[in-house]
C-alpha positions, 0 to 999 in steps of 0.5 A: 500500500502507498504510505498515504493510503495507510495513514489516511485509510487506517481506522481503529478496528473494534470488531474482528473476524474469527480468523487466526493471524499467523505468527510469521505475519505478526513478526513481519509487522513487528519488524517494520514497526521496530524501525521506529525512532527512539531516543539515543536508539534505546529501543525500550519496548517489549512486545508480548504477543498473545493468542489462543487459550492464554488470551481467553484466560486474560479476557475471563480474568479481566471481565470477572474482576471488573464485574466484581468491582475490583479496582483497576491496577494499571501500571503506567501513570494515569493523569486527571480525567480529560476536561475542556476541548479534550473531553469534548473530543472524547465525547464526540468519538463516543457519540460516533461509535454509539450511533454506529452501534445503535446504543441509546444513551439510556440503554444500560445493558448495551453500554455495559456490553460495549465497555466489557467488549474493551476488557475482552480486547474486542474479541480480537484473535491477537493481543500485543502487550507493549511493555518497557524496561522498568529501569527507564521508568523515570525517563520521559523519552521512554513513553514517547518512544513506545508511543511512536513504535505503537503507532508504527505497529498499527500502521504496519498492520494496516498495510498488511490488511490487519486492523488494530485498536490501541487500548488500556482496557486490556491491561487494566487488571495487570495481575491477570495479564502478568499471570497468563503471559509471564511478563517479567517483573523488570518490565512495566506494562504500558498499553495493549493493541488488539489485532486481527482481520477486520470484520467489515460488517461490524458497524463501529469499524466504519467510524472515522474519527474527526481530526483537527485541521492543520491550521488549528493545530500548527503555527508556522514561524518565519515562513513569510 
């Protein structure tokens, strides 16, 4: 695919076909993603790629703990809730998704099912857990570098016909993830990426989130 086609065509995929993804294809995608730049070439990222029964156990553990009222145990730092224009954008994409999925504002069952879908990694056949070396926890560059490689990962996957959605729901219950994946203690769990073949009949997959115009996001100095 042409680079512009990848960037302009990629969407967050929340519905997947029940079709496995080969290890060789995932390795190909990761090799492309790992060409991402990092501060001083530190390459702080680790990828834990999970499928099959281990992933099913994570899904069950996540949802059982959430439904039981277990507080989340996300390991990477969390900021304050979004406010102002950032909250407006968050609400905006939620409205797009709920409209596509025909989820009414007062339909508590459908809303809960949608939330739990996230904790099940959107029922994707593959989950890629992004972690980084704990000894780098004090470095601001590390989170930036992992964000860059994750963006490269979802774009590389899209170029090969795979869909992804970056999320935190899948790693909110970190003890469950650590238990079933065997992530070593010297790594910090950062994010999860659900991955698989897009189900084009799933309504939310057609949603294209709105983007700011360049004129609203960028200032140009010295270009007169």
